[in-house]
N, C-alpha and C positions, 0 to 999 in steps of 0.2 A: 504492501497499500503505499507507502515511505517512498515508495521508484516511484510509484505514477503523480505521487503530489509534485514531488522534483522535476519531475524530467518531462510530463504532458500537463497535469492542471498550472504550474509556475510560470510556462510558458506559453499557455492559451491565455492565462489573466493579462502578464505582458506583454500579451500581442491588440489584446482587446482594452486594456488600459491607456495607450499607445495612438490605436485605430478610433477609439471611442466617441471623438469629436467633427467625425468626416461627416455626421450627418443631421450637424447642426450646422457647419458649414454650407453645406448644398443649400437645405433649408428647404422648405416645403413645396413651393415651386419646381426646384430642380427636382426635389425627390418624384413629384406625381410624374414627373419627363424620365425619366428615367425607367420609371415602373411602367407606366406604359411603354415606354423604346422595348423593353421588353418581353413583357407582354403578348405584344405583338411578334414579334421575334417566334416566342412557341408557338403562336397559329402558324406563322408560316414561316420559316430561320429559312427558306430558298430565296427571298427577295427581304429580308430582312439588310439595311442601313447601318443598324449602329452598329455594326463589328467597322465598317468602313469610316463611317464618324469618330469614333474613339481612334481609329488610328492615323485617323487623317492629325488628330490631333498631340498624336504622341511624336507624329512626320518633325509634326513643326516645331516641337519642343527637343527632339532628339533626333531623327532623321538627317540623309546628307545631306540633304540641304541648308540643315543648320549650321550658321557661321561658325569658327573654332572660340570664339571667344563666349560668345552668347551658349554654346553648349556647356563653357567650363564651369561658367555662370549657376547657368540652371543645376551643374550637379553639386558643385558648392555650396548653392544656400537648400538643394533638398538633402543633403549630409548635415548642413549643419541643424535642420533644423529635426531633421528624425535624434541623432545624436543629442542635445540637449532635452529630446521632447522623453527621449528614455535616461537619461541620465539623472533628470529631474527623479524620475521613478525611483530609481535606483537610490536619490541622495536619502529624501524621505523615508525608502526605509530600512537604510544607514547613516543615520542623524549625525555622528559626527563625523563625516569626510566634509563636512562642510568645513571645519576650524584646516581640512589640508587643502584648499584649494587653490590659497597662493603661494605653497610651495614649492618650489623646486624641481621637487621630487616628481610632484602629481602633475603641473606644465607640462614638465619633459613627457611623460609616460604617458596623458593624456591626445598632445599634439602628435606624436611617432607612433606610439603603438596603438592610439584609439581611433583619435580622427583620421590622421591622414592616411592608417590603413582602410578606415570604411569608402574616403572619399575614393583610392582607386579599384575596392570594387565595382563602387557608381560606374564610376566612370568608365571602366571596361564593359560594363554588362550594359547599361548605357549604350556604349557603344555598340553591344553587342546584337543592341537591337535591330538595324536593317536584316541582317541574316537573322533572325528567330522571324519576321515576317517574313519569309524569307520563306521557311523552312514552314510554314503553316500555307501553305499551298499547295492542294490540292490531300491534306494533312485526317487524316482519319479522328476517331475517336481517342484507341489505344495510341496512337503513335501523339497525340496532345498530350494526355495525361503523361507520359513517360516524357516530354518534353517538358514538362514541369517540374517533373523532380528532375529531371537533368539539369534541370537553372538552380533547385534549391541546391542540389550538392555542391555546382559548380561554386555555386558562391560559397559555399564552407571549406572548400578545398582549396580556393584561392583565401579564407581569413584562415586557415591554418597554416600555412604559405607563407602569409603574409606576416607571423606571429611571431614566427621559429625566426622568420630571417630578421625581424627588430629587436627579437628577443638576443640575437645573436651580436647582433650592432650593439646594443649594448650590455651584452659579458664582455665583448671585442674594446669598449669606452674604457670599463669599471664602472658600469651605474650599475647592472645586474647582482645580483646576489649569489645565483650559478658557480656554479666551480666547473665549467665544461662544457664544448657544444655539445656532447653525448648527451649531457644532463639533459639541456634542452629540450634534443628532440625524447626525450624518455619521459620532459613534465607534458607532451602535448597530449594526449586521454588526459590525464588530470586536471588539466588550464579549459579540455573544452569540457567536461564536465561540470566544474564552481561553471563556467561561462553559459553552459545548458539550466542548471539549478539558479542559477542568478546569484552565486555568492562571490561572485568577485566581479571589479571592473572591467574581468575580458567579456560577459555578459551582457555591457553595457554596450560593447562594437558589435558583438556575436547579435544580438535584435536589433539593436539599427542598422546592418543590414539582413534583416530577415524582413523586419521593415520598410527598406528601399523596396521589396521585392511588391509589396503589393500591387503596382499596376502593374508588373509580368503577369502577377494572378488574374487581375483582372482581365485586361488582352487575352490570358489563356480560355479564360473564363467563361467571354462573349463570344469565343471563335470554337469553344464547344459546341458552347449553347447554338450556335448556327449550322454544325457538326453534320446531324442529321433529328430528323421532330422525333425519332422514339428517346432520343436525347435528355432532349429540350425540355419535352414535357416533364420527361424523369426531373429534371431540376428544377421545373419550374412547380412543382409535385411538391418538391424539399424545401424550396425557397416561401411558397407559402407556410408550411409549418412553421420557419423563422419570420411569421409577422412582416411579411414581404412586404402587402400590402403599402402602408403606412411606414415603412422605413426599411426602403428599398437597399442602401447604403446599409444600411446595418446587419440587414440581413446575409448580403455577401462579405462583408467582413467577419461577420462570424462561422462561416463557412472557410473563410481563406486562417482565422484562427483557429479550427479545429484543424485543418489539412496541416498550419505548424507542428500542433500538438501531435499528430500522426508521425510528422516528418522529424522530431523533438524525439518523441518515442523510438522510434527506429534508427535515428543516430545515435543515439544513446547505451540502446542495446547493443548495437555493434559494438560500442568502444568496450562495452559489460565483455562481448565474444571475445574478442581480439585478445583481451585481458585471461582470460580464462585459457582460453588455448596459448 
């Protein structure tokens, strides 16, 4: 039971806490427009334009036609909002952290092990968006779901690699408590498990990365919705059970939250399996 609380319930609560105000930002009028568009998609998915509309918005922000400076600034502000949103949750849970904000050690870790890591991952993932969009063409339901898991695991893989790299740099500079580069690699499992259960600052950075995947989840969700009539009907039934009509964004956020919970369960189970073997 404790395993499920730390590796499923806590991740879901964190993601929900970070994204819970999205429906307020959209407003009642926006919520009604989203509901009508998705409902029409469920009836006639082959005629739906919602996937094209959302795709057009993403192209404007992250497409290949976006100028370099605009793209860099978009990623910077997205990263800034996500990191500080999750950090505020962590600070509320760990009251003593406020006293460390002005220390050199905290600022060094936050900027290089935290913000820079999340920014690089976001930059790479949003740069990957045009290729991701290309993969959707002719994709069926199974390949779309596989693509969703692929995106999540790719982000975690990048997070682990960059975290190890920054720890090694800190060790070389004498800023780390590790005794060797080998000990850093051996600590990956522990760092990741502590991050999943939100017991360290690494959790702030990991969940900032996962929160940033919500736009990708939304695009993949809409593509899944228009993939087939049968699939769209099942999704709508699930959304209606989640009180979809008055709060469409909240219902989709709940689906994303549940998916993150399942993903964190798979990830932590994998970590424990490798340790056992």
